[in-house]
C-alpha positions, -999 to +999 in steps of 0.1 A: -086-238+240-104-256+268-137-272+263-159-268+294-185-293+306-221-282+310-236-284+345-251-261+370-276-234+360-262-199+361-271-169+383-245-146+367-260-112+360-260-100+323-239-070+334-211-092+347-212-117+318-187-100+295-163-089+322-127-094+309-140-108+276-121-094+245-140-114+218-169-138+215-172-157+182-204-177+176-209-201+148-246-209+147-261-238+127-298-230+128-307-265+117-292-283+147-308-290+180-285-267+200-295-236+179-321-224+204-297-222+233-270-206+212-294-180+199-305-172+234-269-169+245-263-145+216-292-124+227-277-122+262-244-112+248-261-084+229-284-073+257-279-036+265-267-043+301-240-068+287-228-044+260-227-015+284-207-035+309-179-041+283-183-019+252-149-030+239-159-067+236-162-078+200-191-101+194-194-119+160-221-142+148-216-164+118-241-189+103-229-223+094-248-251+076-246-288+068-235-310+097-213-283+113-221-280+150-227-246+166-197-233+184-190-205+210-154-194+213-143-168+238-111-149+240-103-131+272-083-098+276-053-118+288-053-138+256-067-171+269-093-188+247-120-213+255-146-231+235-179-233+254-203-263+252-233-259+229-247-294+226-275-306+249-272-275+271-294-245+279-283-209+275-278-206+313-253-235+311-233-217+283-231-186+305-220-208+335-193-223+313-182-188+304-178-180+341-158-212+347-135-203+317-130-167+330-121-180+365-096-205+349-081-177+328-078-154+358-061-181+378-035-186+351-026-149+349 
C-alpha cells in the first residue's frame, strides 16, 4: 500500500469520512506518542454519523505493545489499500490522508 504524508488540516465531514471504505484496521500502541491521535481517529471512525454513512465498513482495533508503532490501514471497495501516517500527526491529518488515499484510489479505477 501507499504511505501518505501528513500535512494540511482536514475539513472533511464525519459523514463523508468512510465513503467507499471497505475496511479500516487500526493497530494501536497505547504507550507511544501517536496513541492520542490514533485513538481520536478511531473515535471518529466509530462516530454515529460515520457508521451511518457506510454501515458496511468493517472497522477493527487491535492493541499492540513493545516498540511496535501504531498503524492505520485502509482498504477501499475497489480493493486498493493504503497505510495512513500515525507518527507526529493530529487526528485531522490522519483523516486528510484518508481523503488523499481515497482520491488516489478513485483515480486508479
